[in-house]
N, C-alpha and C positions, 0 to 999 in steps of 0.2 A: 386801544383804550387805556386811558390813564387810570391807575389804581388810586383809590382814595387814600389820602394820608391818614394813618391811624391817629385818632384823637380819643378823648375820653368818651365821647358819644359812641364811636364805632366799637371800641374795645369792650365796653361793659355788656352790651347784649351778647357778644360772642362768649364771654366768660359765664354768663348766666345760663347759656344753652349747654355748656360743658358740665356744669355741676350736677344736674340730674343724671347724665350719662355716666359720670364717674361714680356717683353713689350707687347706681344700678350695677356697675361693674364690680364694685366692692361687695355688694350683697351677693352677686353671683359667685364670686370667688369664695366668700365665706360659706355659702351653701355647698359649693363643690368640696371644700375642705371637710366640712361636717359629714357630707355623704361619703367621702373617701375614708375618713377615720372610722365611721360606722361600718362600712363595708369591710374594712380591714379587721375590725373587731369581730364581726360576724364570721368571717373566714377563719380567723384564728380559733374562735370557739368551736366551729365545725371541725376543724382539723384536729383539735385536742379531743373532742368528743369521739371522732372516728378512731383515733389512736387508742383512746381508753377502751372503747368497745373491742377493738382488735386484741389488745393485750389481755383483757379479762376473758374473752372467748378462748384465746389460745391457752391460757393457764388452765381454765376449766376443762377444756378438751384433753389436755395432757393428763390431768387428774383422772378423768374418766378412762382414758386409755391405760393409764397405770393401774387403775382399779381392775380393769378387765384382765390385764396381764397377771396381776396378783391373784385374781380369782382362778385363772387357769393353773397357776403354780400351786395354789392351795389345794385345788381339787386333785391335781396330779399327785402331789406329795401325800395327801391324805390316803389316796388309793395305794400308793407305795407302802406306807406304814401299815395300813390294814392288812394288805397282802403279806407283808413280811411277818407280822405278828401271827397271822393265821397259818402261814407256811411253817413257822417255827413250832407252833402247836401241833400241826399235822405230821411233821417229819422229825421233830426233836433235834434238828440240825442247828448248830450255833451260828452258822453263817447268816441266817435270817435275822438274828438279833444284831449282828454286826452291821448288816445292811440298814436295819431299822435305826440304829444309833447314828449312822451316817446322815440320814435324811431328816431325822426328827428336829434338829436345830434349824434346818432350812425352813421347815414348815412353821416353826415357832416364829422365826424372823419375818416370814411372809405375813403371818397373822398380825404381828406387831406393826408392820409397815402399813397394813390395811387400816388398822386402828388409828394410825396417825392421820389418815385421810379423813376419817369420820369415826366418831365414837358413838355410833348408833346403837340402839338397844339390840338389834339383830346381831351386830358384830360382837357385842359384849356376851351375848348368849352363845355365839359361836366359840369365842375364846374360852368360856366356862366349859362348854361341851368338850372342847379340845383337851383341856386339863383333865377332865374326867376320863376321857378315852386314853390318854397317855398313862394315867394311873392304872386303868384296867389292863392295858397292854403290858405295862411293866410287871404287874402282878402275874400275868400270863407267862411272861418270860421267866419269872422266878419259879413258877410251877413247872415249867419245862426243864429248868436246870435241876429241879428236885425230882425229876422223872415222874411228874404227874401231868403228862401231856393231855390225858382225857379231861382233867379238870380245866386245863388251859383252853381246850377246844370248847368246852361247855361255856366258859366265861366269854370267849370271843364270839360265840354265836348266840348268846343269851338275848332275851328281849331288852334287858337293861342296856346292853352294849348297842344294840340296834336303835334304841330310842335316842341315845346320845349321838349316834351317827346321823339320824334324821334331823335332830336339832341343829347339828353342825352344818349339814348340807343346806337346810332351809335358810339359816342365817346368812350364809355366803350368797345364795341366790337372791334373797330379798335385798341384800345390800347392793348388789349389781343392778337389780331392777330399779331400786330407788335412785341410784346415780343416773340411770338413763332417763327416768322421769324428770329428775332435776335438770338434766341437760336439755331435754325438749322444752321444759318450761322456761329455762333461761334463754334458749334460742328464740322462742316466741317473744319474750320480753325485750330482748335486745333488738330483734327485728322491728318491733313496734317503736322502740326508742330511735332506731336508725331512720325509720320513716319520718 
């Protein structure tokens, strides 16, 4: 069969049929580009949000871990200092004061480091109790050096001394408890955000 020779009558209908198809293709391409850009933006936002959650959680967990380590150090050094002061009062031996002087700056540094993590009321009370305990212990050492060991023992086993020890211990324990509650609250909040 012979093909018709293209003329104006034959060409025009074919061009008219192509225009709706090309317009439809352009619309589909634009829709695809918009969907692609939107999907990319959503994925970028989700990636950033996940990274942000991870870094905040990691930082907070390290702070809680450090607070726990500092609590252990504080409790240990507090016991070392109390025992050293009481042993000096009981024996009159100067080696206990030397031992006390070795560990007292370490305890002071640990308390200051904990205060950097949080300046809660409990920690301020702990720090104030620590200062009072150090004053009493230094006074006891002075009494021992003056051969008044009985007065030193009376001071170190007095209700006033024990009251400061109680404030001190309670403050450290409350601080750690608060950090754990904060961590649990943050974990629930972050898990809700992640969902």
